Every structure is written in C-alpha cells, then in structure tokens.
N, C-alpha and C positions, 0 to 999 in steps of 0.2 A: 456312395454316390460318386460318379466320375468327376474328374477335375473340371470338365466343361460346364458342369452344373453346380459344382460346389461354390464357384465364385459368386453366383447369384443368390445363394442361400446363407451368406455370412450375416451375423447379427448387425442390425443397424444401430449406431450409437445413439444415445439419448440426445435430445434437442440441445444443440450448442455445446455438447460435451460436458455441461455443468453437472449432469447427474452422476458422472464418474468421480467427482471430487469428494473428499472426505468431509465430515461435518466441520472439522476445524478449518479446512481450506475454504469451505463455503462461507463460514463466518468471517474469515479474513477478507475474502473478496467483498462481502457485504459491507464490512467496516470500511474498507478502502473506498467503496463507491460513495458512502455517505460522507466520509471525510473530504472527498473530492468536491461534493456538492457544497459542504460548509466552506471549503477554501474558495470556491467560486463566488459565493455570496460575500465572503469577507473581502475578497479582492474588489468586488463591485462597490461595496461601502467605502473602502479605502480610496478607490480611484475617484469617487464622487466628492471626496473631501469631507464626508460627513463625520468622520471620527478617525483617530489614529489606528494603526494596524492592530495593536494589542487589543483595543476595544472592539474593533470589527471582528477579529478572530474569536474573541470570547463570546460576542453576541451570536455569531454564526454557529459556534459549537453548542451553545445553549438551545438554539432553535432546531438544529438538524442532527446532532449526535444522539438524542434519544431515539431516533428512528432506527438506530443500530439494534436496539433491543426490541422495538415494537414491530419491525418488519417481519421477523420470523413468525410472530403470532398472526399477523395479517395474512401471510402466505399460507400458513397452516389452515386458517379459517376459510380462505378462498378455495383450497383443495377439498376441504370437507363440505363446503356449501357452495358448489358451483352455480352460477347463474345460467340456467338452461331453460328451454321452453317449458319443461315439466316441473321445474323446481324454483323458478324465479319468484313466485308469489311468497314462498317461504324464505328464500335466500336474501332477497333485496331488503326486507325490513330488518333482518338480523345484521346485514352488512351496514345498514344505516346506523343502527345502534352501535355496532362495532366502531364505526368512524367517530362517533361522538365520544365513546369510551376512550378511544385513542387520544383524542384532544384533551380530555380530562386527565388521563394518566400522565401525559407528557407535561401538562401544566403543573400538576401536583408534584411530579418528580423534580422538575427544575426548580420549583419554589422551595421544595424541601432541601435541595442541595445548595441553592443560592437564594436565601430569603429576600435579600435586598439587591437585586440585580442592577439597580441604578448606580450602586457604588462602583461597579466595574467601569462606568463610563464617566470619567472626570470631566468637568466643564472645561472648555478651551481657555488657554491663558490669554491675557491681554485683551479680554473682551469686556467692553464697557457694560456697566450694569443696565438692565432693562429699565425703561421708564415705568414709573409707578402706574398701576391700573387697578381697577376694582377686582377684588379677589372673588373667584367663583365660589359658589356654595360648597362646603366640604362634602366629600363623597364618603359614604359608609363603606365598610369592608366588603359588603355583598355587592355593591355597585361596581367597585373596582375589579373584583374577581370576575364578575359577569362580563365586563368589558374586555378583560384579558382573554377570557375563553372565546368570546366572539372574534377577537382579533386573530387568535390562533386557528379557530375553525375556518376562517376565510381562506387560509392557506393549507391547513392540514387535512381537511376533508377531501379536497381534490387530490392531494397526495395519496391518501388512503385508497381512493378509487382508481388511481393510476396503478398502484401496486396490485389491486385486484384484477384490473384489466391485463396487466403484464403476466400475472399468474395464469389467467385463462388463456392468453396467447401461447405461453409455453406449453400448457397442457394440451391445447389443440394441436400444436406442432408435434408433440410427442405421440398423440393419437394418430396423426397422419402418417408419421414415420412407422409406427407400429403396423398400421393397415398396409402400408407399402411393403414392409418386411414380410407380413403374412401373405400378401399377394405374390411376392417373389418366391416365397417358399412353395405356395400352391402351384405356381407356374412351373417351378423346378420339379415338383412331384408329378405334375401332369406330364411334363416332358419325359420324365423317367418312366412313368407307366406306359406312355405311348411308345417309347423306344423298346421297352420290354415286350409289349404286344407285337410290335413289328418283327422283332427277332424271334419270338415264339412262333409267329406265322411262317417265318423263313425256314426254321430248322425242320419242321415236319414236311415242308415242301421238298427240301433237299433229301430227307430220309425216304420219302415216298418214291421219288425217282430212282434212288439208289437201290431200294428193295425191289423195284420192278426189274432193274438190271440183273440182280441176283436171281430173281424168279425165272427169268428167261434162260439163265445159265445152268440152272439145276438140271434141266433135261438135256440140254445141248452139250454142256461141258462141265460135268460135276467137279473135276479138279479145279477148273477156273473158278467155279462157284465157291469152292472152299477157300481158295486163295483170296477171292474177293471179300468173303465174309471176314477173313482175318484182317484184310486191309480196312474194311469198314469199321471193325472194332477199334482199330488204331485211330481211324478218322474221328469216330464218335468220342473217343477219349480226349482227343485234342479239342474237339468242339465243346465238350463239357467244361474242360479247363479254361477255354477262352471265354466262357460265359461270365467269368469273374471280372473280366476287364472289358471296358467299352472300346478301348483302343489298344492295339498291339503293334509291334514293329512289323514293317512290311516283310522282312525276312521270314518271320513266323507265318504270316499269311501266305507267302509263296510256298512254304513247305506243305501247308494245308491243301492248297490248290494242286500241287504236284501229286499228293496222295489221291485226291479226287480224280485227277486226269488218269492216273494209273488204273483206277477202277473202270473208268469209261473205256480205256483202251482194251481191256479184257472184253468188255461187252461188244465193242465194234471190231474185234479181231484185228487190232493194230491198224485200223483204217484211219485213225486220227492220231495227232501228236501235238504236244504243247511245246512251243518255242519261247524261251525267256530271253529278254534283252533288258536287263535291269542295271542301271548305273550303281556303282558301289555306294555313293552317298545317299542314294534313294533307299537302300535296304534298311537303313536305321530309322527312316521316317515313320511316324505314327499314322496308322490307318484304322478305320473302324473294323471291329471283329467281323469276320465272314463277309467282307466287302467284295472280294474278287470271285469267290466260288459261284454265286448265282449268275454272274456275268459270263464266266467260263461255261457254266452249264447251258446258258442260253445259246452261246456260240456253237456248242457241240450239238445240242438237240434241235435247234432251229436253223443253224447254218450248215452244219456238216452232215448230220444224220439223214436228211432227205436225199442226198446224193449217194451215188454208188462208188465214186472215186475217192481215193485218199484225200484227206484235208488236214489243214494245219490251223491251230489257234495260236495267235501271237499275243504275248503279254509283255508290254513295254512299260518301263518306269524311268523317269528322269526328274531331276531337280532343276527348275528354271527360276532363278532368282530366289524368292522366298516361297515359291509354289512347288508342290509335288504334282507331276502330271502322270497319270496312269492311262493306258490304252489297251483295250482287249479287242482284237480284230480276228476275223476268220476268212478263209478262202472260199467258203461256200457261197452259193447263190442266195441262200436265205429265203425268207418269206416275202421279200419285197424285190423280186428280180425285175428290174426296170432299167431305164436308160439313165438313171441318176449318175452323174460323173463322180469320180473319186473325190472325197472331201465334201460332197454335197449333202445337205441335211436330209434326214429321213423322217417320215412321220407315219407311225402305225400304232395300233393299240398295244399298250404295254402290258406284259404279264405280271405275275406275282413277284418274281425275283427282281425285275427291273423297277417296278413301281415302289417296292419296299426299299430298294437301294436309294432311289431318289428321295423318298420320305426320310430315311435315316440320315442322309447327308444334310438335308435341310434342317432337321431337328438338331443335329450336332454342330453344324457350322454356319447356319443361316445363309446370308448372301455372300459368304466368303468362299463358297464352293460352286461348282458347276458340273453338270452332266449333260453331254451332248451325244447324239447318234448321227453318224455320217456314213456315206458309202466308203468302205475301206479300199485302199490302193490294191489290196490283194484280191478284191472282187466281192467280198462279203460285206458284213456290217462291222463298223468300228464304234465302240463305246469309249468316249474320252472323258476322264474325270480329272478335275483340278481341285486340290485342297491346299490349305495353308500348311507349309512345311514346319513341322515341329517334332521333337522327340517324345516318345511315350513317357507318361508319368511313372 
C-alpha cells in the first residue's frame, strides 16, 4: 500500500497503553495503586489525630492491601461476565455474590494473618481512665464476626462495583478503538480500490487512443507505424513498471510524456511539439503515476488537432514554497473558443482523462491539492495543478 495510505492503517494501541505491559508490570502498577490508597487513608487518620502514624499505616494496610490480590480476580470475572443488555440478568447476580465473597475472603484473610488486630493500636498515653459504667451484655463470636463483615461490606461492596465499572469502561474504550481501527482500514482499502479502478480506467483510455493513431499510420505510413509500435512497446513497459508505485519522481513522469508526445508527432506529421520548462528542484518532486499524460493528451487532441496549423504544448513545473506547481497549456483554440481573457476560468464538461485526474488528486491529497482550468496566455487551455512538495518514498 502506498505511503499516503499506510499512515491511516497502522494498528491502534490498546486503551491507555496498559495492554502492552507484561503481567509483572501490571501487577506492580496494581500494587502501587492500592498502596497509594492505603497511604492516603493512613495520612487522613494521622492528620485527624485519631492514632499515631504506625497504627494508622498498619490499619490502612490491613484494610486495603488485600485488594492487591482480590483485584485481578474481580477484573477477570468482569471480563468473563460483562453486564450487557443481553447478559445482565445472569451477570448481575453473580457479581453480587462475588462482591460478598470478596468481603468474606478479605475478612478471613486479615483475621488469619492478624487474629487480634486491636493489639496493633495501643491506647494513648496520659489518658485518664474512663468513668465506670454499666457493662454491655457480652457478644458471642458469631455476633462480633457478623458485625465486622457488615462494617467491611459497607465499604468493600462499592469498591468491588467500582472495579467492575472500571473494567467495563476500559473494555468499551478498547472496543471503540478497535472499531475505529477497522473503519480506518476499511477506508484505506476503499481508497486503494478506488484509485486502482481509476487508474485501470485511465490506461485503456490511453491505449485506445494510441492504437487508433497506429491504425491510421498502417495505411498512410507503414514505416512510421512500425516505429510507433516500437515506441508504444517501450511506453507500455514503462507504464506497467509504474503500476507498482503510486507516486514517482517528476523526472520519470516527464520521460513518459516525452515518449507519448513522440508517438503523437508521428501521427500529426510533426504538426505538434512539446516544450518543457521545468525547474531543476521540481524534477525530484513526487507526483502521481501517469498524472501528466492524460492532460497532454487532452491538449493535443482537443486543443491542437482540430486546427491545421502547427501548435505547441507547454509543460511547466516549478516549486513555490512547499508547493509543486504544474501547468499544461496549448496554443490551440480548443473546444471553448470564446472571449475569455488569459487566466480566466473555464467551465466545460470534463472528459475521462481530466475527471480521473481530478478524482485521483482528491483521493491522494485531499484538500491539499488543486486543479484549475483557465484560458492560457498562449491562446488555448491551461490546466494548473498544485500539490504538496515532497520526495517520492
């Protein structure tokens, strides 16, 4: 695929770039996030004066560090059981059960690691003993465990659903990026097919006109017909080679046009000639393959061939700033002989060559190109093309 299209078909990275990380890196990032949450809660407890820093840090780690292990399981479950219009009736109950199991698992794990967490929080010094009061009825082990689970569920269940929502948001973003990537690929393939169709339509058009030239020479001038066939074979060899590239140096395109003009000179008995005025820096510029030939063909067939006097086709190229300007003009009266002054815009029904050229330029360069038709200073029609100047790939 040509460079002008390759840039739009490059793979789109995964959402946020997180998908490119290795499993170890992902776990390290996850650990850092939950440790940051624990540090924030510890700083809040310490700033409020509720406990010393060591106790606040220990409590925060007991509450939030277990999520380092639980989060991968939650994200895996969220990917396997997405909450969508067609699956929510099955997914929501399972996620509700999963949130409760997460609470029980965290509570059981922390109790197994630190059976008596209250020992981590020593009573403040220099504090007078509390006044005597009636003792509450003793709690059984089941009552205290149930209370701790309810306390954890009040915070952990929302955290679980936040993780599920985050996993769904990331998955939705990745699907959107994938759809965008596929749309860009489809657009690139469509542009490729369109350009190929335009070029396929152009080449038979050129070949048909050239064969008509040879057919006329077979009876009138067999030697010229033989020479023209030889020139045509070289021309077709160049055209077939050019099919491999969407853009070629202007120098190569000029050689192609000169071969074509030589064939037409034989047909018209040297009644026409091609005059080149090309700046040296313009010869290296990239132009679409077979850009100039249909325009020169139009100048000869519609501008010069109707008349009986010798005529000229001028092909000019110059670099102006970061733009390449091309102009093809003729000295003939053409199909629109009127009082339009030199440089004035012309309007007429465009043929195959001109309409294909306009379509190819639009497909390749978008709004960075222009093609205008004006009355030439030489008396005929002038076609002016402006393209972004760049070197061929």
